[in-house]
C-alpha positions, 0 to 999 in steps of 0.5 A, a space after each residue: 572332488 573324491 568319488 565319495 563326495 560326488 556320490 553324496 552330492 548326487 544323492 542330494 540332487 536326487 533328493 531335491 529332484 524327487 521332493 519336487 516330483 514325489 509321485 515319481 519317487 513313489 513309482 520308483 519304489 521309494 515309498 517315503 514319497 507315497 501320498 503326495 501327488 506334488 505341488 506344481 503351482 507357480 511358487 513351487 515351480 519357481 522354487 524348483 527352478 532356483 534349486 536347479 540353478 543352485 545345483 548347476 553352480 555347484 556342479 560347475 565348481 566341483 567335477 568328479 574324479 576323471 578316473 571314476 567313469 561312473 561319477 563322470 557319467 552321472 555328472 553328465 546325466 545330472 547336468 542334462 536333467 537340469 537343462 531338460 527341466 529348465 526347458 520343460 518349465 521355462 520353454 515347453 510349459 506343457 502344464 499350461 496347454 496339455 491337461 493330460 499332463 495333469 492326469 498322471 497325478 490322478 493315477 492311484 494304481 501304484 498303491 493297489 497293484 503291489 503288496 509293497 506294504 501292509 494294506 492299511 499303510 497303502 490305504 492311508 497313503 491312498 487317502 493322503 493322495 486323494 486328499 490332495 486331489 482337489 488342490 491339484 485339479 485347482 492348480 490345473 484349472 489355474 495353469 491351463 491357457 485357453 483356448 486348448 487345441 481341439 484334439 488335445 482337449 478331446 483326448 483329455 476328456 477321454 482320459 479324465 473320464 477314464 479316471 472318473 470311472 475308476 474313482 467311481 466304480 473301482 476305488 470303493 471296493 478297495 476302500 472296503 478292504 480297510 479293517 481299521 475303522 479310522 483308515 476306512 473313514 479317512 479314505 471314504 471322506 477323501 474319496 468323496 471329495 476327490 470324486 467330486 473334484 474329478 467329476 467337476 474337472 471332467 465337466 470343466 474340460 468338456 466345456 473347454 473342448 466345446 470351445 477348443 480351437 487353439 494350436 498345438 505346435 510347439 515350434 521349430 526352436 522348442 522341438 530342437 531344444 527338446 531333442 538337445 536337452 532330452 536326447 542329446 541330439 543336436 541335428 538340423 531338423 531337415 537332416 532328421 527329416 531326411 533320415 526318417 524318410 530314408 527309414 520309411 522308404 527302406 521299411 516300405 520296400 521290405 514290406 512290399 517284397 515280403 507281402 509279395 512272398 506271402 501272396 503275389 496276387 494281393 496288395 500289401 494292405 490286403 496281405 496285412 489285413 489277413 494277419 488278423 484272422 489267425 489269433 488265439 481264442 478268448 479261452 486260450 489267450 493268456 495260456 498262449 501268451 505265457 507259452 510265447 514268453 517261454 519260447 522267447 526267453 529260451 531263444 534269448 538264452 540259446 542264441 546268447 542274445 542278452 543275459 537274463 537277470 536271474 529267474 524272475 519272469 513276468 506274470 501274465 494276467 488280464 489287464 486290471 479294470 482301471 487300465 484297459 486302454 491298451 491291448 497289452 502292456 508291461 508293468 515292471 516294478 520300480 528300480 528301488 522296490 524292495 519287497 513287491 518286485 513282481 512285474 506284470 505283462 497285462 493282456 486285455 481280453 474282449 469285454 464279456 458284454 460285447 457282441 460277437 463281431 466286436 469281440 472277434 475284431 478285438 481278438 484280431 489285434 492279437 494275431 500270432 505274428 503281431 502278438 510275438 512282435 509286441 511281446 518282444 517289445 514289451 517283455 523279451 528282450 524289450 522293456 521287461 528285460 531292460 528294466 530288470 537290468 536297470 534295477 542293477 544299474 551301478 548308481 542311483 542316478 542311473 536308475 532314476 534318470 532315463 531318456 525317452 529315446 533309450 527306453 522306447 528305442 531299445 524296445 523297438 530296436 529289439 523287434 528288428 534285432 530279434 527278426 535278424 537273429 531268426 526268432 521266426 523265419 515266417 514272412 508273416 512275422 516279418 510283415 508284423 514287425 515291418 507294420 509296427 516299424 512303419 507306424 513308428 516311422 510315421 510317428 517320427 515324420 508326423 512329429 516333425 511335420 506337425 510341430 515344426 511345419 504346417 502338417 495338420 491332424 487330418 494330413 497326419 492321419 492320412 499318412 498313418 493310413 496310407 504309409 502304415 496301413 492303419 484303419 481310419 480310427 487308429 490312424 486318427 488316434 495316432 495322429 492325435 497323440 502326436 499333438 500332445 506327445 511331440 517326443 513320440 518320434 523317439 521310438 524310431 530315433 532311438 532305434 536308429 541311434 542304437 543300430 548305429 551304436 551297435 555297428 560302431 561297437 562291432 567295428 571297434 571290437 572286430 572279431 571279438 564282437 559278441 552281441 550278448 556282450 554289447 547288449 549287456 553293457 548297453 542296458 547296464 548303463 540304465 537308460 541314458 541318452 544314446 549319445 551318452 551311452 556311446 561315450 561309455 561304450 566306444 573307445 572313440 565316440 567322436 563319430 555322430 550318433 546318427 
């Protein structure tokens, strides 16, 4: 098979894949898919699985030329994607037990955040999406098994209530911006029907929540298959757990020692709590974040950490009203976006209506040390720099197919890497990085414990309190996230694999090793499973990824 023939085959697979996931295509910047949330009813799912079977047979009969390393890499990514999709729809079947999975189909923000097309075109696409919303929510009701697990049901009610508030309070202002009366009329009618459907779905989910007493564990076999098909990790779960416990012990010892350097007379928890006293004011928050990003960017250039793709920089803004569920987050343009390529680093200030004590509590989460660690993760050189490189990945397959453990593993890896590189020598910054790492390490252990063992949500929450020094409410929220996101062990799992890959690459390169060259080659791959990245970067990739 020639390289040209394989490229055509790969584009055919992507076309079928995105035809089933049109909302993903729109998010990637392929706006031919705008206005279509997707069809996930049983006939559509069955047809998709048959399509995957057909592609599997074609790939088995046609190998890319061995001399074309990118084609070989892409063929492996496609085969992995087929295996992962089969797992998702035949084994995991998340659409049957997790309403939050469906909530992503209600997200309309990509039509509004970027001016990728004239407003009238985007509002027409928005109306088309809204017109499909009642059907999507009917499919959700038909698919969900009862009873739901209580923490999943409770979180789902919160998530859908947030969408309802956006549909009711925020969306009408966008509709009024339609100059064309036909578009405005279509949008108003679609909005009214969708708003009723979302409101009804919220009421229905609240009823399920009140009767929720189901289980959430996906089981040991499914957990192992999730890691095999999604991350190319085929390691016995007891060995994975030992790796997590060792990482937890390493981080804890470092944190105890570092806290003693700050104040030998205080406990680590007391020292960690003091970090929150030193933060920007409301008036200076965005200004100081912009200055911090400039500082981090200069450090990357001066220390030759990674190549920065051009002069484009993230735009620091307040988080839009419809997305204020996080303190800070990165919103990068899709890899195929052609015109509206701006990326936003959103920071959420306190709400003006809050009392002074709550405003201060919120700002304490933006302490200078933690804000720097979060900005490394989200922007420099974390998600922003990574996805700017993904835009330049050498194939469409590499720009579309991503692994959870690479995306979050890279961002988490950069926190520790920048600490080692000397971005901030203060022990307070080290404490902030260690605190973030401990949260991710507890996620790792909790995901295994809750989904393959007997760990309950209360036990998981206590682990976040005692081992990651979280307060009870965020500890509970972290534990509840684990019930519907068993893959959130991938922050630490990906970091561990990247650290091992860097060490093995350094051993192979010897005196020729350069950190920037390693990072550039790594992110140029896109975001494949890390074991697949090992094949691309190492002369001898036979050693284990962990």
